[in-house]
N, C-alpha and C positions, 0 to 999 in steps of 0.2 A: 826861654822855654820853661815850662812849669814842672817838668819831671825829667827823669834820667833816661827815658826811652831813646833808642836810636832813631835818628831822622833819616828817612829813606825816600829818594825820589825815583819813581818808576815812569819813564817816558812811554807814551802810548798805553797807559795803564787803565784805560776805560773799558776794554773788552778783550776777549781772546786770551792769548798767552800773557799779555801785560796785566790784565785783571787778575789772572791766576797768580802771577808773581806778587802782585800787590797784596792779595789775600794771604799768601804765604808769609809775608813779612808782618802783616797785621796779626796773624795767629802767633807769630814769634814774639809779639809784644812791642813792635816798632810803631812809631808815628810815620805814616806813609802819605806822601804827596804824589798824586797821579796827575799827568798832564796830557793834553791832546788839543787839537783845534776845537773840538766840540765836547760838551760835557757828556758823561755817560747816560745812557737811557735809563739806567737804574743805579742806585748807589753801589759802589764797590765796597763790600763789607764782610766781616765775620761777626758772629754774635757778640754784641756789646761794643763794637768799634767800627768806624767807617773811615775810609780813606778821604783825605782832603783833595779837592780838585782845583787845579789852576789851569786856565787856558793858555796855550802857547803854540806857535808854529816854529818848531825848532830848526827848520831850514833857514831861518833868519838868525844870524849870529848874535845880533843884539837882543833878540827875544829870548834866545837860549841863555845868554848871560844873565839877563834880567830875571828869568825864572829861577835859575839855580842859586844865584847870589841872594835873591829875594827870600827864598826858602830859608837859607842859612841865616839871614838877618832877622827874620821873624821868629825862628825857632832856636837861635843861638848856636847852631851847629849844623853840619851835614856829614853824615857818616857813610852813606852808601848812595851811589848813583847807578841805576840799572838802565842802560841804553837799549830799550826794547822797541821803541817806535820804528816801524819799517814796513816792508811789504811791497808787493808788485802785482799788477794784473798780468794775466798770461798774454804774451805777444812775441812772435818770432822777431828776431832782430831786424831783418830786412823789411818787415811790415810795420814797424813802429817809427814814429817821427823822432827826430833828434831832440825835440823839446820834451817828449815823454821820457826818453832815456835820461836826459839831464835831470828831470825831476826825481826819477828813481834813484840815481846816484846821490842826489842831494839829500834825500830822505834817509837812505840806508848807510851812507858814509859820512857826508858832511855834517848832518845834524848830530850824530854821536860825537864827532870831533868837537863841534862847537860846545855841546853840553859838557863834555869831559874837560875841556880847557877851563870852563867856568868852575867846574867842581874842583879841579886842581888848585885854582886860585884860592879856594876856601880851605880845602883839606890840607894843603901844604903848610898852612899857618896854624893848624890845630895840633895840640900836643898828641892827640890820639890818631892823627892822620885820617885815613879813610880808605874806601874801596870803591873801585869802578868796575862794573860788570857789563861786558858787551854781550848782546844776544846775537850770536852768529847763526849760521845755517850750513847744513851739508851742501847746499847749493854753492857755497864758496870753496868747496874742496873737490868738486867733480864737475864735469860738463853740466850745464844747466839750460837745456833747450826750452824755449818758451819764457825764460826769465834770465836772459844773458846779462843784462846790465845789473840786475839784482845780484846774481852770483858773483859778478866781478866786484861789486861794491862790498859784498860780504867777505870776499877774499881779502880785499883791502882793509876791511875792518879788523880782521884777525891779525894782519901784519901791524896795523896801527896799535892794537892793544899790546902786542909784544914790545914794540918800541916804547910806548908809554911806560910799561912795566920797568924798563931799564932806566929811562930818563927820570922817572918820578920816584924811584925807590930812594930811601926806605919809607918815606912818609905815606905814599899812596900805592896800594896794590891794585893791579889791573889784570883781569882775567876774562876769558870768553867762554860762554856756554854755547856749544855748537849743537843746535837742535836739528833733529830729523823731522819726520812727519808728525804733526800735532793735531789732535781732534779739537776743533773749536766750533763756534756757531756758524762759521763760514766753510766748514769742511766740505759740504755738499757742492760748493761752487767749483772745487778742484777735483773731487773724486766721485761725484754723483750720489746716488742713493746708498742705503745701507749695504746693499749687495756689493756696490763698487768699493765702499770703504772696507768691507770685509776682505775683498780681493786684494786691495792694497796692503792691508794688515798682514796678509799671508806672506808678503814679500819681506817682512821684517823678522829677524831671528826671534825676538821675544814675542812675536805673534799679535801685536796690537800697535795702534798709533799711540804716541805719547799723549798724556793729558796735561793741561796747563799746570796742574799741581806737581808734575814731574819736573818741569822747568823751575817752578818755585822752590822746590826742595834743593835743587842744585844751587840756585842763587843764594838762598838763605845760608847754605853751607859755606859758599865762597866768601860771604860777607862776615862770617863768624870768626871767633877766636880759634876755632878748630882748624881754620885754613890760614892761620897767621903767617905760615912760611910758604904759602902758595901765591906766586905772582908770575905773570907771563904765561900761564897755562891755558890750554884749550880743552875744556871738559866735554867729551862727547856724550850727549844725551840723545841717543838715536836708536835705542833698542837693539844694538849690535850691528847697525849699519844695514847694508843691502847685500843680499846673496848675489855673487857674481853671475852675470848672465851666461857666461861660457859654460858654467856647470850644468845648466839646463839644456844648452845647445849641444853639448858633447854627447857622443854615442856610447861612451864608457860609463858604466854605473858607478856612482859615488855614494 
């Protein structure tokens, strides 16, 4: 590597939340490598600097290992891995095939495991260690109708992160950013038009959906020296959570 910038890998960093996280690290002065199966439609950048793209299907353990160790070999180090790649289409459990459920779990649980194992291989040998950040979801902490396998995978991911934090200390810190509802280019697929988005936003105590930059700020913090004593934590980035439905159903004024 030709400079002293942190080297950061953001999986699924070509669009949406991942691209926002990548931009956050770019703005903080890091060298950022993004990966996905397909290149971004437009460069992921901030003024003056662009993220490096490398193709990879992280559901393949060998591909995940090659990506992570390749970045470290080419740049001389790996400081941060953000396991952001994930997602799911809407589908009730009884209406989805076993093959689809398997793919959802592979993407949201096994892929982060594979990438993290490769990152540990590198970071545990570095004098400066490193940080792994899982991008979790509120779907992993509550019932998740329409995305059951996804919610189960995210619940497993949170537990995996806590175990890694214990097993890999003190060289590697592992934390989870637990995201609520985020506004991205695909928001309309989940919530409809702007009226639907506004209605959903009203259910959130802070009154709006998160922006990718909100996720980025949390990740940059957890990767920084300011979080040097934080490991095994689950940082809620959900605008205050969800108003309990019983409060609206009850006949007593609150």
